[in-house]
N, C-alpha and C positions, 0 to 999 in steps of 0.2 A: 260795402266793405265790412267784413266781419272782424270785430276786435277780439283778440284772444286775451282772456284774463287769466293771470297766474293765480293758482290757489295759494292761500296763506299757509305757510308751514305750520304743521301741527305737532303734536307729541302724543305719548301713550300713557294710559292709566291702566293699572292692573286690577282686574275685576274677576273674582272667582277663578283665579289661575289663568285668565286670558288677557291678552293685550288688546286694549280698546283705544282706537285712534280718535282724537278730537282736536278741535281748533278753538282758539280763543282770540278774539280781535276787539279792539277798542278798550277804553279805560272804564274801570268800575265807576258807576254813577251813583252818588249818594241818594239822589232823589228820584231814581228810575230803577225799575227791576232789571235783572239780567234776562236775556233772551236766548233760548235754546232751540236750535233748528234741527229737525229730525226728518231724514230722507225717507223715500218710499222703497218698495221692493226692487232689488237689483241696482239701486243707486248708492250714493255715498255723500260725504261732505262736499265733494266736488260740485254736486248739483245745486249748491247754495252759493257758489262763488259770486254770482251777480248780486245777490242779496246782501252778503256779508260786506262787500265793498262799499255799499251805501249805508246800511244799517249801523255799522260800527261808528259812524259819525254821531249817532244819537244814543246808542246803548252799548254796554259790554255784551258782545254777541259770542255765543258758543255754538258749535256744531259738532255732532258726534256720529261716528259710524256704528250702527247697531251691530251687535254680535252676529257674525255670519256674513257681513257685507263690508264693502269698501276695503280699507286697510286694517280693519279689526280682524281678530282671530276667527277662524271658521272651523270650530270643532264639530265632530260628527256626533250630534246629539239631537234631542227634540227641541224644536223652536216653537214659540207661542207668544201671544200677546202678553201673557203673564211674565214670561222671561224678560222680554224687552221692557215691560213696566218696571220690574225690579232693577234692571240695568240703569234706566233713566233716573229713577228715584235715588238710587245709590250715588249716581253721578252728581245729581243736584246737591245731595247731602254732603258728600265727601270732597267734591272738587269745586263746584260753584259756591256753595256755602251760604245761599240765601234763597228765599222763595223766588221762583222763576216763571216767566211766561214761556210756555212751550208752543212752538209752531211746527206742525207736522203735515207732510204731504202723503196722501194715500195710506199705505201701511204705517208710515210714521205718524200719521194723524190718529189712527186707531191706537197705537202704542201710547201716544201722548194723552189721549182721552182716558186710557186705563190708569195712567198716573194721576190725572186730575180727579178721577172718581175715588181712587183708593187713598191718595195722599194729599188732601186739601192743604195741609200745612206746608207742602213743598211747592204748591202751584199758585202763582199770583194771577195767572190768566191762561186761556187756551185759545189758540188760533188753528183752525182746521182748514186745509186746502185740499179739496176733493178727497175727503177722508174716506177710507175703507171701513169695513165692519158691518156685520149683519144687524138688522132690526128683528124684533120678534115678529113672526109671521101671523097676523090676525085675519088674513084673507083666506077663507077655505078654498076658493078657486085657485089661488096661487099655490097653496099647499098641495092641492090635488095635482096641479101641473108639475110641481117639483117631484112628487112621488112617482109620476109616470115617466120621468125622464130616464128611461132605462139606458139609452145610449150614453148619456153623460156619466152614469154610474159605472158602465162598462169601461169607458175610456179611463176614468179615474182608477179603477181596479188594475188596469193594465199598467198605468203610470206608477202604481205603487211598487211594481217590480223594478229592482235596481237597474237592470239592463235597459229597460224601456225608458226610464227617466234619464239615464245617462245619454242614450242616443238623442233624446229630445233636447237635452242640455247642449250637446255638441252642435245641434242645429241652431237653436235660438241664440247661441253666443256668437254666431258668425256676424261679422260687421254688416254685411248686406241685409241680414235679417233684423239686426238691431235698428238699422236705418229705416227699414220698411215698417217696423213696429212703431217707431217714433213718428214717422210721417202720418200714421193713422191717428195717433193720440195728441199730436201737436196741431193746432189750428193754423198757426203761422209756420209754414214749412221752412222759412228762412232761419228759424231758431234751431233747426236740426243741423247742427254744425259738425264738422269732423272732430272737433274737440269734445263735443258731447258724446259722440259715438265712441271715441277712444277712452273717455272716462269710464263708460259702462263696460266696454270690452276688456280693459286692462285688468280689472279685478276678477274677471271670470276665469283667468288663467291661474289664479292663486290655488295653492294646495287646500283642498277641502271645499272649493267652490261648487263642484259637482254634487257633493254630498249634501250641501246646504240646499241646493235646488231640489234634490230628491226628498229631503226632509220636509219641504214645503207641502208636499202632497200627503204627508202623514200628520201635519199640524192639526191638533184638535181645535175645533171651532171655539173661539173665545166668547166671553160674555157679550150679550146683546147690547147694542148701542143704547137702546132706550133704558135698559137697566143701569148702565153706566151714567147716563145723563141724570137719572133720578138720584144718584148718589153724589152728584157734582155740586159745587157751591160757587165756583169762581166765574168771572166774566168770560163770555164766549164770543169769538168772532169767527164767522164762516166766510171763506172766500171760495167761490165756485167758478171754475172755468167751465162755462155752460156749453161749450162745444165738445165736451168730453164724450167720446163714443162708448166708454166703458161704464159710465154712471149717468143715470137719469137725475140730473142735479136738481131739477125743479121738484121732483117727487121726493127726493131725499131732504130737500130744504123744508118741505111741508112736514115731514116726519120729525126733523130736528125741532122745528118750532112747536110741534105738538107736545113734545116732552121737555122743551127748554125755551119757553116763549120769550124770555128776557134777552135772548141773543141778538147780535148784530150780524147782518149778512149782506154780501154784495155778489152780484152775478157779472162775470167778466167775459169779454170776448177772447177766450183762450181755451185750450184743451185740458188734459189731465194734470198738467204741471204748470199752472199759471205763474208761479214764482220764477220759473226759468224762461217762460215764453214772453211775459210782459213784466219784467222785474221792476221797472220804475213805478208802474202803477201799483203793484203789490207792495213794494217797499213803502210807498207813501201811505197806503191804506193801513198797513201794520203800524207805522210810526204814529199816524194821527189817532188811531184807535187806542194804542197804549197810552199816549199822552193825555187822551181825553178821560181816561179812567183814573180819577183822583186817588182811589184806594190802592192803585197799583204803584203809585209814586211814593207812598209813605214808607 
């Protein structure tokens, strides 16, 4: 039997003339940091409902819809890791009002890493769940292979055309296609519920959603992960859903340890979104890790 969880009602914050949706749950804890949850591409605060329900018992938990996603505004503009970095930092400064542990999945992980690197005063800790973002390529063979990928470059040049990206968007937003995609990236197929599909589909009908999808193909590549790690100072927890078909988690784990050896990491039997697929296990790991970091509680 699948249990349907209702999302906690949220509210809006005005940022650079745009309405930004967020949720706050739990009471402020004097001896514990705030926790901010940041979703991945195409998702929203809804994707964290299983986590918020449990984590709010230990922490004041915040979740936010990045500009261009969920219930937040979707202006027709350039999107980048730097943009979302500034959004998250301003939110921590203006709304949360204290150094915060950021937990981000996929794209949200990369955006959170950008905050931790640029604004150590705002970041009490960083938790990355199957985080996105490029490393500097130091492998000549890999670089040569990338340069020879003519078909990939051709496809991308086609998708830069508004008509092509619009047609692709109309295809990928179909509920049947959303279900098919989720079944590929979730190891436990029972976690791909009608509610999850509806959560993702519902915001694809918003005004500006197609333009945001189109803008994704024009997004400039952000700062390399290794550069960001070299700038970072806070404790780092990596949670890898090792059944993720999109990410070679073991290889990425090696690279993260190379540039930030003091991290803590766990490999979990889950896909690209372990927080939604195995929430109890992820929630316990997050809670225990934060509570074990004495400097985070001061």
